N, C-alpha and C positions, 0 to 999 in steps of 0.2 A: 484521577480518572485517566484511564488509558484509552487513547483515541484507537478504534478499530476501523480498518479499511477493508473492503471486500475486493479480492482480486482475481484475475483469470491468470493461472499459472502457464496457460499456452500463449500468453501475450508477452513477449520478450523484446526489449529495445536496448540499445546502447551496450553497456558492460554487463549483459545478463540481467538487466533491470526490468521492471514492469511498469505499466501505466495504469492508473485509476482516474475515473472522473470524480469531481467533487460530489456527485450525486452517490458515489460508492462509500462515502465516509459516513460511518454510522452514527458517530457523535463527534462534535467539537470541530466541524469544518472551519470555524473561524478561528481556530488555534494552530492551524497549520503553518509550520515554518520549517525551512531546509534545516537538516541536521537532527530533527526531533525523531525519536525512536517511537514507533507505534506497532499496534498489533495488526495482523493481516489474517484474513478468514476466506476460504474458498468454500462456500456454502454448499455446493453439490456434493463434495466429498467429505466435508467436515474438517479438512486440513486448517490448521492454524500455526501461526508462529510470529517471529519478529521481523521488523523491517525498519530501515532508516530513510526518512524522506531526502532525497537527493536534490529535487528540483521541483518548484511550483509554477505552473504556467496559468497565470490568472486569466489571460485573454482566452484561452482554450479550455479552462476550468479542469486541469489535468495535474495530477501528482505522480511524479516519477519516483519510484520505490526501489531501494537496493534490498531485496529480500535474501535472507539466509536459506536458501532452498534446501539445503541438506538438513535442516532442523525443523522443517515443517512436520507436523504430526497430527494425528487425529485425536 
C-alpha cells in the first residue's frame, strides 16, 4: 500500500519542501516515518507525484515533504 498525502503546491518551506497535516494523509497515517517515499496529490488540479518524508512534527501534527515538483503530472 502506498501512502498518499494531499498537498498544497503553493505552500513551500525550507528547501522548497511543503507541509501537510496528519489529516491530509489519505491512508496509513500511523505508518509515517522520516525517509519514507509517499504519493502526493493536489485534488483541485488532479496533479500527483512522488515525495519523501523529510520530518514529522508529532506535536503540531505536520509532515514535511520533499516533493519532486518537476515530475508532478495529471
